[in-house]
Every structure is written in C-alpha cells, then in structure tokens.
C-alpha positions in Angstrom: -154.3 -9.5 149.7 -155.2 -7.7 146.6 -158.9 -7.0 146.3 -160.3 -7.1 142.8 -162.7 -4.4 142.0 -165.3 -4.6 139.2 -164.1 -2.3 136.4 -166.5 -1.9 133.4 -163.6 -0.6 131.2 -161.7 -3.9 131.7 -164.8 -5.9 131.0 -165.3 -4.2 127.6 -161.6 -4.6 126.7 -161.9 -8.3 127.6 -165.1 -8.6 125.5 -163.3 -6.9 122.5 -160.2 -9.1 122.8 -162.2 -12.3 123.1 -164.6 -11.6 120.3 -161.7 -10.5 117.9 -159.8 -13.6 118.8 -162.9 -15.8 118.1 -163.5 -14.0 114.8 -159.9 -14.5 113.8 -160.2 -18.2 114.6 -163.5 -18.8 112.7 -163.6 -16.1 110.0 -167.4 -16.5 110.0 -168.3 -12.8 110.3 -170.3 -13.5 113.4 -168.4 -12.4 116.4 -166.7 -9.3 115.0 -170.0 -7.4 115.4 -169.8 -8.1 119.2 -166.3 -6.6 119.2 -167.8 -3.5 117.7 -170.5 -3.6 120.3 -167.8 -3.8 122.9 -166.1 -0.8 121.5 -169.4 1.1 121.7 -170.0 0.0 125.3 -166.4 1.0 126.1 -167.1 4.4 124.8 -170.3 4.6 126.9 -168.3 3.5 129.9 -165.7 6.2 129.3 -168.5 8.8 129.0 -169.7 7.8 132.5 -172.8 5.8 131.6 -173.9 3.2 134.1 -173.5 -0.6 133.6 -177.1 -1.1 132.6 -176.8 1.6 129.9 -173.5 0.1 128.7 -175.1 -3.3 128.4 -178.0 -1.8 126.4 -175.5 0.0 124.1 -173.6 -3.3 123.7 -176.7 -5.4 122.8 -178.3 -2.8 120.5 -175.1 -1.9 118.6 -174.0 -5.6 118.2 -177.5 -6.7 117.1 -177.9 -3.8 114.6 -174.5 -4.5 113.0 -175.2 -8.2 112.9 -178.5 -7.8 111.2 -177.8 -4.8 109.0 -174.1 -5.0 108.0 -173.3 -8.7 108.1 -175.3 -9.7 105.0 -173.8 -6.8 103.0 -170.3 -7.8 104.0 -170.8 -11.6 103.4 -172.0 -10.8 99.8 -168.7 -9.0 99.0 -166.4 -11.2 101.0 -167.8 -14.5 99.7 -165.1 -16.4 97.9 -165.9 -16.7 94.2 -164.9 -19.6 92.0 -161.6 -19.3 90.3 -161.7 -18.5 86.6 -160.3 -21.4 84.6 -161.2 -20.5 81.0 -162.7 -23.9 80.7 -166.0 -22.3 79.6 -164.3 -21.5 76.3 -164.7 -25.1 75.1 -168.5 -24.9 75.4 -170.0 -24.9 71.9 -166.7 -26.2 70.4 -166.3 -29.3 68.3 -164.3 -32.2 69.8 -163.2 -35.7 68.6 -164.1 -38.8 70.7 -161.0 -40.6 71.7 -162.7 -43.2 73.9 -166.2 -44.5 73.3 -168.7 -42.4 75.3 -171.0 -44.8 77.2 -172.9 -43.2 80.2 -174.0 -46.6 81.5 -170.4 -47.8 81.8 -169.2 -44.3 82.9 -166.6 -44.2 80.2 -165.7 -41.8 77.5 -163.2 -39.1 76.5 -162.9 -36.4 74.0 -160.0 -34.3 72.7 -160.4 -30.6 72.3 -157.8 -27.9 71.9 -155.1 -30.5 72.5 -156.5 -31.6 75.9 -158.3 -34.8 76.7 -161.5 -34.5 78.8 -163.6 -37.2 80.4 -166.9 -37.1 78.6 -170.5 -38.1 78.9 -173.2 -38.0 76.3 -175.9 -35.4 76.6 -178.6 -37.7 75.3 -177.3 -40.8 77.0 -176.5 -42.6 73.7 -173.2 -44.4 73.0 -170.9 -42.3 70.8 -168.1 -44.3 69.0 -164.4 -43.4 68.8 -163.7 -40.9 66.0 -167.1 -39.3 66.1 -167.3 -35.5 66.2 -169.2 -34.0 69.0 -170.2 -30.5 70.3 -169.5 -29.7 73.9 -172.8 -28.6 75.5 -171.7 -28.0 79.1 -169.1 -28.8 81.7 -170.1 -30.7 84.9 -167.1 -30.8 87.3 -164.2 -32.3 85.3 -166.4 -33.8 82.6 -167.8 -32.4 79.4 -171.3 -33.2 78.3 -171.2 -33.7 74.6 -173.7 -34.2 71.8 -172.9 -36.1 68.7 -173.0 -34.0 65.5 -175.8 -35.2 63.2 -174.7 -37.3 60.2 -176.0 -34.8 57.6 -174.1 -32.0 59.2 -170.9 -34.0 59.1 -171.4 -34.6 55.4 -172.0 -31.0 54.5 -169.1 -29.8 56.6 -171.3 -27.8 59.0 -170.6 -27.9 62.7 
C-alpha cells in the first residue's frame, strides 16, 4: 500500500493549477491573484520555510495583489464600446420620413442616406417632410429637434 505523505510543494502546485483554471473559466480577475500567491508560497516552500510561514506568504501576497493590482488591471482591461461613427450625425440636419410621435412611439428620419428611428426632443409631433437637427443618440434612436420656421425661411440650419 502506498502511503501518501503531505508535500507542501504539491499543495502549492495544486493551488496554482486550480486558481489558474478558475480564472480561465471566469475571466473575472479575481482568482489569478491567488495563483500568484501560490507561486510566492511555492517559492517559500522551496526555500525551506515552514507551512505556517508559507500560508502567511500566500495570504499576504494574494491579498496585496487583489487589493492593489486588480483595480489597476480592471481599468485597462475593461472592454470599451466599439466605435461606430454614429456620433458624426449629432448636430446634423435630417428630414422626417415618418411622423415623429413620442406618444405612439413612431417616427423616422433620413440622414446621410440612412434611415434612423427617431423621437422628438421636446415631445411634440413632427410631421413628414420637416427638417430636424439631431441632438443625441439613445441606443438605435436619434433624438431630434424641429428646426424653427424662421430658420427654415432664411435658409439657416
């Protein structure tokens, strides 16, 4: 019968493997720091430190990395929204192709050859054929404001 003997080196290798696998499965930047703590404890074990000292090294090293390095890494690894160039239509003039009525949740404008679902910035109905200025984008809808009548007559936008 094979007698199993406690081996701290194998313990730390197991901790490293398990925490790396857990991090690979979650990608949450939470367990990788324990893998680094396991490496530090493995080094302590190979230098001949006792088990209690190894545990202290593991806990302190893991906690320090978790508290100090994780926020820094999350800031740089956080996915950013994909650039779409949709912001280029903000401030541009569009033509209403379907009456904009916020109460009925209807409306569309055409701008740069593309049709966008639209809502009125002020909540008023805007008839087909009116010229509007795009004020903002909310999701897949433009928020538009009707150009004042006197501006349309003078040709200003």
